[in-house]
C-alpha angles and dihedrals in degrees: 000000000000091000090047090051091049090049091050091051090050091051091049090049092050092049092047091048091051091055093047095045093047092078091049088056093044107164103347090091097035093170090070083072110029096042097037116092089193092064118062102139142018128195095349122151113250115263119268144170115279111289125210113184111208133186100214109223097177131028091223118083094242103130092265092129125121125205098159093092091058098053135060120187115219092191114126140073115341131183109259141192124189121208128179094220141006093259092063099049117121112271116239093001090147094063114106092233095052113128108235097164092115092051124102125237135244137190116246120238098039143095113261093222088063091053101054102277118115124333130294109238132194122204131174110198103329123088117239089240138039108290116239107142128242089013121091131185116288097190096051116030108123117224127198118205114199132191133183138148138218142177125218124234117249093244090065091070110123094017130113111253121207131189112217122195111186096196143345131167126262120327124359136194121193132201132178121197089344094307124120110250107171154294135251133189101175101106097187101034131074123259126204130194131188105235096177099105092048101047124108134192115269121005120018122193117217118194126184132181121198124194119206095212132036135150085274088068088077089065092057099061104141140108105288142106112283100226129160143203139056098326101166136051124299118203147157122234128195121206135174115267087252115041146137102273097178140008141182124202128192129181107199115191121212124246091274092050088234111102126030144201115234108209124185128186113190125186107214114198130195110201095183127080092233119089119246118214137187096033126153135184119218126194124192127191119207134191120233088265089059093252116143116248108224116313128327116265113239126191127225117266110291123211107192122195121226117281090003139122130211134192113232122196125205126181137181137168113237115203115221098335118207 
């Protein structure tokens, strides 16, 4: 029993070491990621409901709200290199000083097969390669290496900055200023990364590598065009250091389907190590004519520890809602 217990501890240590070392090898041993069903993301923000960060210019709900200063679109023309397999990808391409002058260009968002790189391929139920899950071809697995740069506005100082990728197929590695940011293998779902610790003043270099095939390809076996690349929007979002990062709202009608309980769960997150005290969350319900329904719902005082999150619940009874 003692030997069995020691063996179990050793196995757990090996598994733990593999997970920890995987980022150090990112992406030198790319197959630890793209042929490993246990790894489908690294350093991503947890999923959440859609967020729209507004600077409220007027207390009245009269459309005088501005979100443009909190978002930057990175859509446009990026530098691009196409390789037929991981072994032939450009070494060190993610470093800020890498010379990409001989590279081509590509429009983001867009599939690279539709822009002259590789071949568009349609399949019904069969994979375009010999099936051996989770293995994928090593000799032909096209890779797109992307580079672009951006500078942040001065009014973003002190805010949390997130990179949002709305969709890329099928496995994606991300670097900023030569630093490893994260990995995503959810081809048709968004991925978000907190860039704040890796940003620098002035020019920032964003590098992304997309692999056409991964073990996730086996989950996408249906009749559709097998296209690759960053095919949905890429953007930056700035938020306060303390903000509502997720929420869930239910409107539960009573047994007569007349009155209802409005229930709100809000996940309040503090991204800074310092505690924040004296916070409140307020929720207001408006009719379609912008008239307030009843009174706004206000939480108790919230004292939020540093680098912590807390679920806040708000509830109100709505009489005969429209």
